[in-house]
Short mmCIF file of the C-alpha atoms (twelve columns), coordinates in Angstrom:
data_MODEL
# 
_entry.id   MODEL 
# 
loop_
_atom_site.group_PDB 
_atom_site.id 
_atom_site.type_symbol 
_atom_site.label_atom_id 
_atom_site.label_alt_id 
_atom_site.label_comp_id 
_atom_site.label_asym_id 
_atom_site.label_seq_id 
_atom_site.Cartn_x 
_atom_site.Cartn_y 
_atom_site.Cartn_z 
_atom_site.pdbx_PDB_model_num 
ATOM 1   C CA . MET A 1   2.925   -18.569 -49.869 1 
ATOM 2   C CA . GLU A 2   0.631   -21.120 -48.282 1 
ATOM 3   C CA . ASN A 3   2.775   -21.170 -45.112 1 
ATOM 4   C CA . ILE A 4   2.604   -17.395 -44.779 1 
ATOM 5   C CA . SER A 5   -1.188  -17.320 -45.022 1 
ATOM 6   C CA . TRP A 6   -1.480  -20.164 -42.497 1 
ATOM 7   C CA . GLY A 7   0.908   -18.286 -40.128 1 
ATOM 8   C CA . LEU A 8   -1.081  -15.061 -40.435 1 
ATOM 9   C CA . GLU A 9   -4.339  -16.944 -39.862 1 
ATOM 10  C CA . MET A 10  -2.961  -18.556 -36.670 1 
ATOM 11  C CA . THR A 11  -1.631  -15.199 -35.470 1 
ATOM 12  C CA . VAL A 12  -5.011  -13.499 -35.953 1 
ATOM 13  C CA . LEU A 13  -6.861  -16.387 -34.292 1 
ATOM 14  C CA . GLY A 14  -4.463  -16.523 -31.331 1 
ATOM 15  C CA . MET A 15  -4.419  -12.780 -30.746 1 
ATOM 16  C CA . GLY A 16  -8.177  -12.571 -31.253 1 
ATOM 17  C CA . LEU A 17  -8.724  -15.300 -28.667 1 
ATOM 18  C CA . VAL A 18  -6.422  -13.638 -26.129 1 
ATOM 19  C CA . PHE A 19  -7.982  -10.203 -26.505 1 
ATOM 20  C CA . SER A 20  -11.533 -11.541 -26.505 1 
ATOM 21  C CA . LEU A 21  -10.833 -13.386 -23.237 1 
ATOM 22  C CA . LEU A 22  -9.308  -10.227 -21.751 1 
ATOM 23  C CA . ILE A 23  -12.425 -8.238  -22.704 1 
ATOM 24  C CA . LEU A 24  -14.656 -10.953 -21.254 1 
ATOM 25  C CA . LEU A 25  -12.666 -10.928 -18.009 1 
ATOM 26  C CA . TRP A 26  -12.859 -7.135  -17.864 1 
ATOM 27  C CA . LEU A 27  -16.641 -7.207  -18.293 1 
ATOM 28  C CA . LEU A 28  -16.978 -9.907  -15.633 1 
ATOM 29  C CA . LEU A 29  -14.965 -7.827  -13.158 1 
ATOM 30  C CA . MET A 30  -17.055 -4.727  -13.914 1 
ATOM 31  C CA . ILE A 31  -20.253 -6.690  -13.213 1 
ATOM 32  C CA . VAL A 32  -18.846 -8.061  -9.950  1 
ATOM 33  C CA . LEU A 33  -17.880 -4.546  -8.846  1 
ATOM 34  C CA . LYS A 34  -21.358 -3.209  -9.634  1 
ATOM 35  C CA . LEU A 35  -23.036 -6.034  -7.718  1 
ATOM 36  C CA . ASP A 36  -20.594 -5.918  -4.814  1 
ATOM 37  C CA . LYS A 37  -21.145 -2.213  -4.126  1 
ATOM 38  C CA . GLY A 38  -24.623 -2.876  -2.773  1 
ATOM 39  C CA . ASP A 39  -26.301 -0.872  -0.050  1 
ATOM 40  C CA . GLU A 40  -24.069 0.529   2.651   1 
ATOM 41  C CA . PRO A 41  -25.650 0.763   6.102   1 
ATOM 42  C CA . GLU A 42  -26.033 4.286   7.432   1 
ATOM 43  C CA . GLU A 43  -24.150 5.000   10.619  1 
ATOM 44  C CA . SER A 44  -25.398 8.480   11.498  1 
ATOM 45  C CA . GLY A 45  -25.530 7.668   15.213  1 
ATOM 46  C CA . GLN A 46  -21.924 6.587   15.242  1 
ATOM 47  C CA . GLU A 47  -20.838 9.668   13.281  1 
ATOM 48  C CA . ALA A 48  -22.550 11.944  15.826  1 
ATOM 49  C CA . ASP A 49  -20.697 10.176  18.660  1 
ATOM 50  C CA . GLU A 50  -17.389 10.605  16.822  1 
ATOM 51  C CA . GLN A 51  -18.017 14.331  16.287  1 
ATOM 52  C CA . ALA A 52  -18.901 14.795  19.961  1 
ATOM 53  C CA . ALA A 53  -15.735 12.967  21.006  1 
ATOM 54  C CA . THR A 54  -13.644 15.133  18.657  1 
ATOM 55  C CA . VAL A 55  -15.136 18.351  20.079  1 
ATOM 56  C CA . GLU A 56  -14.496 17.153  23.644  1 
ATOM 57  C CA . ALA A 57  -10.903 16.217  22.817  1 
ATOM 58  C CA . GLU A 58  -10.278 19.654  21.266  1 
ATOM 59  C CA . ARG A 59  -11.731 21.368  24.369  1 
ATOM 60  C CA . ILE A 60  -9.485  19.324  26.680  1 
ATOM 61  C CA . ALA A 61  -6.432  20.063  24.512  1 
ATOM 62  C CA . ALA A 62  -7.187  23.806  24.629  1 
ATOM 63  C CA . VAL A 63  -7.435  23.751  28.436  1 
ATOM 64  C CA . ALA A 64  -4.275  21.634  28.814  1 
ATOM 65  C CA . GLY A 65  -2.345  23.909  26.449  1 
ATOM 66  C CA . GLY A 66  -2.686  26.827  28.875  1 
ATOM 67  C CA . ALA A 67  -1.632  24.816  31.938  1 
ATOM 68  C CA . VAL A 68  1.598   25.574  33.765  1 
ATOM 69  C CA . GLY A 69  4.383   23.280  32.630  1 
ATOM 70  C CA . ALA A 70  2.592   22.296  29.416  1 
ATOM 71  C CA . GLN A 71  4.563   24.762  27.351  1 
ATOM 72  C CA . THR A 72  7.561   23.376  25.519  1 
ATOM 73  C CA . PRO A 73  10.853  24.996  26.503  1 
ATOM 74  C CA . GLU A 74  12.743  27.044  23.970  1 
ATOM 75  C CA . ARG A 75  15.503  25.238  22.162  1 
ATOM 76  C CA . PRO A 76  18.991  26.346  23.217  1 
ATOM 77  C CA . THR A 77  20.794  28.435  20.622  1 
ATOM 78  C CA . VAL A 78  24.366  29.491  19.962  1 
ATOM 79  C CA . ASN A 79  24.628  32.818  18.127  1 
ATOM 80  C CA . GLY A 80  21.139  32.325  16.729  1 
ATOM 81  C CA . MET A 81  21.771  28.762  15.499  1 
ATOM 82  C CA . PRO A 82  20.246  25.680  17.172  1 
ATOM 83  C CA . ALA A 83  22.676  24.061  19.590  1 
ATOM 84  C CA . ASP A 84  22.343  20.599  18.038  1 
ATOM 85  C CA . LEU A 85  23.301  22.037  14.624  1 
ATOM 86  C CA . VAL A 86  26.374  23.703  16.140  1 
ATOM 87  C CA . ALA A 87  27.334  20.390  17.779  1 
ATOM 88  C CA . ALA A 88  26.954  18.544  14.467  1 
ATOM 89  C CA . ILE A 89  29.156  21.112  12.697  1 
ATOM 90  C CA . LEU A 90  31.768  20.793  15.456  1 
ATOM 91  C CA . VAL A 91  31.859  16.992  15.173  1 
ATOM 92  C CA . ALA A 92  32.138  17.205  11.368  1 
ATOM 93  C CA . ALA A 93  35.009  19.703  11.644  1 
ATOM 94  C CA . HIS A 94  36.912  17.463  14.097  1 
ATOM 95  C CA . LYS A 95  36.422  14.375  11.898  1 
ATOM 96  C CA . HIS A 96  37.650  16.351  8.892   1 
ATOM 97  C CA . ARG A 97  40.706  17.538  10.794  1 
ATOM 98  C CA . GLN A 98  41.552  13.964  11.866  1 
ATOM 99  C CA . THR A 99  41.166  12.723  8.293   1 
ATOM 100 C CA . MET A 100 43.343  15.492  6.934   1 
ATOM 101 C CA . ARG A 101 46.047  14.712  9.499   1 
ATOM 102 C CA . ARG A 102 46.286  11.183  8.099   1 
ATOM 103 C CA . GLN A 103 46.486  12.525  4.541   1 
ATOM 104 C CA . ALA A 104 48.487  15.649  5.311   1 
ATOM 105 C CA . ALA A 105 50.192  17.741  2.680   1 
ATOM 106 C CA . PRO A 106 54.035  17.737  2.630   1 
ATOM 107 C CA . LEU A 107 54.132  20.947  4.715   1 
ATOM 108 C CA . ALA A 108 52.295  19.317  7.618   1 
ATOM 109 C CA . ARG A 109 54.166  16.003  7.561   1 
ATOM 110 C CA . ALA A 110 56.664  15.095  10.278  1 
ATOM 111 C CA . VAL A 111 59.152  13.800  7.702   1 
ATOM 112 C CA . TRP A 112 59.617  15.502  4.357   1 
ATOM 113 C CA . PRO A 113 59.047  13.280  1.311   1 
ATOM 114 C CA . GLY A 114 62.331  11.901  0.003   1 
ATOM 115 C CA . SER A 115 64.224  12.610  3.226   1 
ATOM 116 C CA . GLN A 116 64.102  8.961   4.289   1 
ATOM 117 C CA . LEU A 117 66.042  6.407   2.318   1 
ATOM 118 C CA . PHE A 118 63.266  3.790   2.478   1 
ATOM 119 C CA . ALA A 119 59.673  4.826   2.981   1 
ATOM 120 C CA . SER A 120 58.500  1.337   3.930   1 
ATOM 121 C CA . ARG A 121 59.578  -2.298  3.991   1 
ATOM 122 C CA . TRP A 122 57.206  -3.059  1.122   1 
ATOM 123 C CA . LEU A 123 58.768  -0.391  -1.068  1 
ATOM 124 C CA . ALA A 124 62.304  -1.407  -0.073  1 
ATOM 125 C CA . THR A 125 61.614  -5.046  -0.957  1 
ATOM 126 C CA . GLY A 126 60.177  -4.076  -4.319  1 
ATOM 127 C CA . ARG A 127 63.120  -1.869  -5.165  1 
ATOM 128 C CA . ALA A 128 65.588  -4.570  -4.110  1 
ATOM 129 C CA . ARG A 129 63.875  -7.111  -6.385  1 
ATOM 130 C CA . GLN A 130 64.015  -4.706  -9.298  1 
ATOM 131 C CA . ILE A 131 67.679  -3.876  -8.842  1 
ATOM 132 C CA . ASN A 132 69.151  -7.322  -7.988  1 
ATOM 133 C CA . ASP A 133 69.259  -10.183 -10.448 1 
ATOM 134 C CA . TRP A 134 67.235  -13.255 -9.621  1 
ATOM 135 C CA . GLN A 135 69.212  -16.349 -8.700  1 
ATOM 136 C CA . PRO A 136 67.760  -19.718 -7.785  1 
ATOM 137 C CA . ARG A 137 68.288  -20.884 -4.216  1 
ATOM 138 C CA . GLY A 138 70.996  -23.379 -3.423  1 
ATOM 139 C CA . LYS A 139 73.177  -22.629 -6.408  1 
# 
Protein backbone atom coordinates (compact mmCIF):
# COMPACT_ATOMS: atom_id res chain seq x y z
CA MET A 1 0.00 0.00 0.00
CA GLU A 2 2.95 2.27 0.65
CA ASN A 3 4.14 1.87 -2.97
CA ILE A 4 0.73 2.85 -4.33
CA SER A 5 0.57 6.04 -2.27
CA TRP A 6 4.14 6.96 -3.28
CA GLY A 7 3.23 6.32 -6.97
CA LEU A 8 0.11 8.48 -6.74
CA GLU A 9 2.08 11.24 -5.00
CA MET A 10 4.73 11.24 -7.76
CA THR A 11 2.03 11.24 -10.44
CA VAL A 12 0.27 14.25 -8.90
CA LEU A 13 3.56 16.11 -8.43
CA GLY A 14 4.75 15.38 -11.97
CA MET A 15 1.46 16.28 -13.64
CA GLY A 16 1.09 19.34 -11.42
CA LEU A 17 4.56 20.53 -12.39
CA VAL A 18 3.92 20.01 -16.11
CA PHE A 19 0.58 21.80 -16.10
CA SER A 20 1.83 24.64 -13.92
CA LEU A 21 4.73 25.22 -16.34
CA LEU A 22 2.31 25.15 -19.28
CA ILE A 23 0.11 27.77 -17.58
CA LEU A 24 3.17 29.89 -16.80
CA LEU A 25 4.31 29.68 -20.43
CA TRP A 26 0.82 30.59 -21.63
CA LEU A 27 0.73 33.66 -19.38
CA LEU A 28 4.21 34.70 -20.52
CA LEU A 29 3.16 34.48 -24.18
CA MET A 30 -0.01 36.49 -23.49
CA ILE A 31 2.08 39.24 -21.86
CA VAL A 32 4.53 39.29 -24.77
CA LEU A 33 1.64 39.59 -27.24
CA LYS A 34 0.11 42.48 -25.29
CA LEU A 35 3.44 44.32 -25.13
CA ASP A 36 4.37 43.57 -28.73
CA LYS A 37 1.16 45.03 -30.17
CA GLY A 38 2.27 48.56 -29.33
CA ASP A 39 1.37 51.64 -31.32
CA GLU A 40 1.04 51.20 -35.05
CA PRO A 41 2.06 54.22 -37.13
CA GLU A 42 -0.75 55.80 -39.12
CA GLU A 43 -0.27 55.77 -42.86
CA SER A 44 -3.21 57.88 -44.03
CA GLY A 45 -1.12 59.58 -46.72
CA GLN A 46 -0.10 56.27 -48.20
CA GLU A 47 -3.67 54.97 -48.12
CA ALA A 48 -4.88 58.04 -50.04
CA ASP A 49 -2.22 57.43 -52.70
CA GLU A 50 -3.28 53.78 -52.99
CA GLN A 51 -6.95 54.75 -53.41
CA ALA A 52 -6.06 57.30 -56.09
CA ALA A 53 -3.98 54.71 -57.94
CA THR A 54 -6.84 52.20 -57.75
CA VAL A 55 -9.33 54.72 -59.16
CA GLU A 56 -6.94 55.61 -61.99
CA ALA A 57 -6.36 51.94 -62.82
CA GLU A 58 -10.12 51.29 -62.95
CA ARG A 59 -10.61 54.30 -65.27
CA ILE A 60 -7.87 53.06 -67.62
CA ALA A 61 -9.34 49.54 -67.61
CA ALA A 62 -12.79 50.91 -68.50
CA VAL A 63 -11.37 52.89 -71.44
CA ALA A 64 -9.26 49.94 -72.66
CA GLY A 65 -12.23 47.57 -72.41
CA GLY A 66 -14.08 49.52 -75.12
CA ALA A 67 -11.10 49.67 -77.50
CA VAL A 68 -11.15 47.85 -80.82
CA GLY A 69 -9.42 44.49 -80.57
CA ALA A 70 -9.66 44.38 -76.77
CA GLN A 71 -12.70 42.15 -76.85
CA THR A 72 -12.06 38.45 -76.42
CA PRO A 73 -13.22 36.34 -79.36
CA GLU A 74 -16.04 33.89 -78.89
CA ARG A 75 -15.00 30.34 -78.23
CA PRO A 76 -15.66 28.00 -81.17
CA THR A 77 -18.54 25.60 -80.61
CA VAL A 78 -19.76 22.39 -82.19
CA ASN A 79 -23.53 21.90 -81.87
CA GLY A 80 -23.57 24.19 -78.85
CA MET A 81 -20.69 22.44 -77.05
CA PRO A 82 -17.21 23.99 -76.69
CA ALA A 83 -14.83 22.71 -79.35
CA ASP A 84 -12.15 21.66 -76.85
CA LEU A 85 -14.72 19.50 -75.01
CA VAL A 86 -15.73 17.84 -78.28
CA ALA A 87 -12.05 17.17 -79.06
CA ALA A 88 -11.52 15.64 -75.61
CA ILE A 89 -14.55 13.36 -76.07
CA LEU A 90 -13.26 12.32 -79.51
CA VAL A 91 -9.82 11.43 -78.14
CA ALA A 92 -11.38 9.46 -75.26
CA ALA A 93 -13.61 7.54 -77.69
CA HIS A 94 -10.64 6.63 -79.93
CA LYS A 95 -8.55 5.49 -76.94
CA HIS A 96 -11.47 3.38 -75.73
CA ARG A 97 -11.90 1.82 -79.16
CA GLN A 98 -8.17 0.95 -79.33
CA THR A 99 -8.30 -0.60 -75.86
CA MET A 100 -11.37 -2.62 -76.71
CA ARG A 101 -9.72 -3.92 -79.89
CA ARG A 102 -6.93 -5.40 -77.77
CA GLN A 103 -9.46 -6.99 -75.41
CA ALA A 104 -12.10 -7.81 -78.00
CA ALA A 105 -15.00 -10.14 -77.37
CA PRO A 106 -15.01 -13.50 -79.24
CA LEU A 107 -17.26 -12.04 -81.98
CA ALA A 108 -14.69 -9.39 -82.91
CA ARG A 109 -11.62 -11.63 -82.76
CA ALA A 110 -9.80 -12.70 -85.92
CA VAL A 111 -9.51 -16.29 -84.66
CA TRP A 112 -12.30 -17.94 -82.72
CA PRO A 113 -11.32 -19.25 -79.28
CA GLY A 114 -10.51 -22.95 -79.42
CA SER A 115 -10.01 -22.98 -83.19
CA GLN A 116 -6.22 -23.03 -82.85
CA LEU A 117 -4.54 -26.08 -81.43
CA PHE A 118 -2.05 -24.07 -79.36
CA ALA A 119 -2.83 -20.53 -78.30
CA SER A 120 0.76 -19.69 -77.40
CA ARG A 121 4.18 -21.25 -76.85
CA TRP A 122 3.86 -20.66 -73.11
CA LEU A 123 0.58 -22.55 -72.95
CA ALA A 124 1.89 -25.34 -75.20
CA THR A 125 4.97 -25.80 -73.00
CA GLY A 126 2.85 -25.94 -69.87
CA ARG A 127 0.49 -28.50 -71.33
CA ALA A 128 3.39 -30.63 -72.57
CA ARG A 129 4.94 -30.65 -69.09
CA GLN A 130 1.65 -31.70 -67.55
CA ILE A 131 1.04 -34.52 -70.00
CA ASN A 132 4.57 -36.01 -70.35
CA ASP A 133 6.35 -37.76 -67.52
CA TRP A 134 9.52 -36.16 -66.22
CA GLN A 135 12.73 -38.00 -66.99
CA PRO A 136 16.21 -36.92 -65.96
CA ARG A 137 18.58 -35.93 -68.74
CA GLY A 138 21.19 -38.36 -69.96
CA LYS A 139 19.42 -41.50 -68.86
